[in-house]
C-alpha positions as CSV (number, residue, x, y, z in Angstrom):
1,M,258.1,239.6,27.2
2,A,256.9,243.0,28.3
3,D,255.7,245.7,26.0
4,A,257.5,249.1,25.8
5,R,258.1,251.9,23.3
6,L,261.3,253.7,22.2
7,V,262.2,255.4,25.5
8,G,265.2,256.8,27.4
9,V,268.1,258.9,26.5
10,L,269.3,258.3,22.9
11,L,273.0,257.2,22.9
12,G,273.3,256.1,19.3
13,H,271.3,255.1,16.2
14,I,272.0,253.8,12.7
15,R,270.0,252.9,9.6
16,L,271.3,249.7,7.9
17,P,270.5,247.8,4.7
18,M,268.8,244.5,5.1
19,N,271.8,242.3,4.3
20,D,274.1,239.8,6.0
21,A,276.6,242.5,7.0
22,S,274.1,244.5,9.0
23,P,274.0,242.4,12.2
24,R,277.7,243.1,12.7
25,A,277.3,246.8,12.2
26,A,274.3,246.8,14.6
27,R,276.3,245.0,17.3
28,D,279.3,247.4,16.7
29,L,277.0,250.4,17.4
30,V,276.0,248.9,20.7
31,A,279.6,247.9,21.6
32,M,280.8,251.4,20.9
33,T,278.0,252.8,23.1
34,A,279.0,250.5,25.9
35,R,282.7,251.3,25.5
36,A,282.0,255.1,25.4
37,W,280.0,254.9,28.6
38,A,282.6,252.6,30.3
39,L,280.1,249.8,30.9
40,A,281.4,246.5,32.2
41,D,282.9,244.2,29.6
42,E,280.3,241.5,30.6
43,V,277.4,244.0,29.9
44,A,279.0,245.0,26.6
45,Y,279.4,241.3,25.6
46,R,275.7,240.5,26.4
47,A,274.5,243.6,24.6
48,R,276.6,242.7,21.5
49,L,275.3,239.2,21.4
50,A,271.6,240.2,22.0
51,T,271.8,242.9,19.3
52,S,273.4,240.5,16.9
53,E,270.5,238.0,17.4
54,L,267.8,240.6,17.0
55,A,269.4,242.1,13.9
56,T,270.0,238.7,12.4
57,N,266.3,237.9,12.9
58,A,265.4,241.2,11.2
59,V,267.5,240.2,8.2
60,R,266.1,236.6,8.0
61,H,262.5,237.2,8.9
62,G,261.8,240.9,8.6
63,S,260.9,242.9,5.5
64,G,261.7,246.2,3.9
65,T,265.1,247.4,2.6
66,T,266.5,248.8,5.8
67,M,266.5,248.3,9.6
68,L,266.9,250.9,12.3
69,V,268.9,250.2,15.4
70,F,268.7,252.4,18.5
71,S,270.8,252.4,21.7
72,T,269.4,254.2,24.7
73,R,269.7,254.5,28.4
74,V,266.6,253.9,30.5
75,G,267.3,254.5,34.2
76,T,270.0,252.1,35.1
77,R,269.5,250.0,32.0
78,L,271.1,249.8,28.6
79,R,268.5,249.3,25.9
80,A,268.7,248.4,22.3
81,E,266.0,248.2,19.7
82,V,265.9,246.8,16.1
83,H,263.1,248.1,13.9
84,D,262.1,246.5,10.6
85,A,259.1,246.8,8.2
86,S,257.5,243.4,8.9
87,P,254.3,243.6,11.0
88,L,254.8,239.9,12.1
89,M,256.0,239.5,15.7
90,P,258.9,237.2,16.4
91,V,257.9,233.7,17.7
92,R,260.0,232.0,20.3
93,R,260.8,228.5,19.2
94,S,261.9,225.4,21.1
95,P,264.5,223.9,18.6
96,A,265.6,220.3,18.7
97,V,269.2,219.7,19.6
98,T,269.9,218.9,16.0
99,D,268.3,222.1,14.6
100,V,270.9,224.6,13.2
101,S,268.7,227.7,13.9
102,G,265.9,228.9,16.1
103,R,267.8,229.7,19.3
104,G,268.1,233.5,18.9
105,L,265.2,234.6,21.1
106,V,266.0,231.9,23.6
107,I,269.5,233.2,23.9
108,V,268.4,236.8,24.2
109,E,265.9,236.0,26.9
110,D,268.7,234.2,28.8
111,I,271.2,237.0,28.8
112,V,269.2,240.2,29.2
113,T,267.2,241.7,32.0
114,D,264.1,242.2,30.0
115,C,263.1,242.0,26.3
116,G,260.1,242.2,24.0
117,C,258.6,243.6,20.8
118,Y,255.9,246.0,19.8
119,S,254.1,247.2,16.6
120,T,255.2,250.4,15.0
121,R,253.6,252.5,12.3
122,F,256.0,251.0,9.8
123,G,256.3,247.4,11.1
124,K,257.7,246.2,14.4
125,A,260.5,246.8,16.9
126,T,262.3,244.1,19.0
127,W,264.2,245.3,22.1
128,F,266.1,244.3,25.2
129,E,267.4,245.9,28.3
130,I,270.3,245.0,30.5
131,D,270.5,246.4,34.1
132,T,274.0,247.9,34.7
133,T,276.1,250.4,36.6
134,W,277.0,253.5,34.7
135,P,280.5,254.6,35.7
136,I,280.0,257.8,33.7
137,D,276.8,259.7,34.5
138,L,275.3,262.8,33.0
139,V,273.4,265.3,35.0
140,D,271.4,268.1,33.4
141,D,271.9,271.4,35.2
142,G,269.6,273.3,32.8
143,A,272.3,274.9,30.7
144,D,275.0,272.2,30.3
145,L,275.3,268.5,30.8
146,L,277.7,267.6,33.6
147,L,279.7,264.4,33.8
148,R,279.9,263.0,37.3
149,E,283.5,264.2,37.5
150,N,282.0,267.8,36.9
151,V,283.4,268.1,33.3
152,R,281.0,270.4,31.3
153,L,279.7,269.3,27.9
154,P,277.9,271.8,25.7
155,V,274.2,271.0,25.2
156,R,273.5,270.7,21.5
157,I,269.9,271.3,20.3
C-alpha cells in the first residue's frame, strides 16, 4: 500500500456519524459521483464496494463521533478517502475460511488500482484509487470550466 495525501479535484464530500448506517451513505456518495461523471458501471460497483469496506472499518475499528468521506479525481483515477479519529492504522488480516470477518482490506486490495492509509492531524485516512476513463471531462480555460462537449459551467469560488 502506497502513501498519499488528500489530492485531486474534489468531486464530493460528506461528514457522517459513526454508526451502522454510515457505510451505506458513504458508498452512496461515491456511487452518485460515479453516476454524475458517467463512469462505467463496473467502476462504480468497485468504488461502492471499496468505500463500503473502508467506511465499515472506520465504524468498527475507528474512533471519534464522525467520519469524513471524500471523493476526488486524480488524473485518470477516481479516488475515495475515509477519515476517522483513530491513529491506529488498519491491519490486513488473513482470515480462515470459517471466519465471518476480516476480509475487507483483502477485498479492497483485489478490486482497486491502488490503496493505502496515512496519518492525519486528527487520526488517519484510508483511501483507494481506481483507474478509469472519464466520458465527461472538465477543462479550465481560466474563466469558466468547459465540459468536453464545450458546455460552459460558471466557476464558483
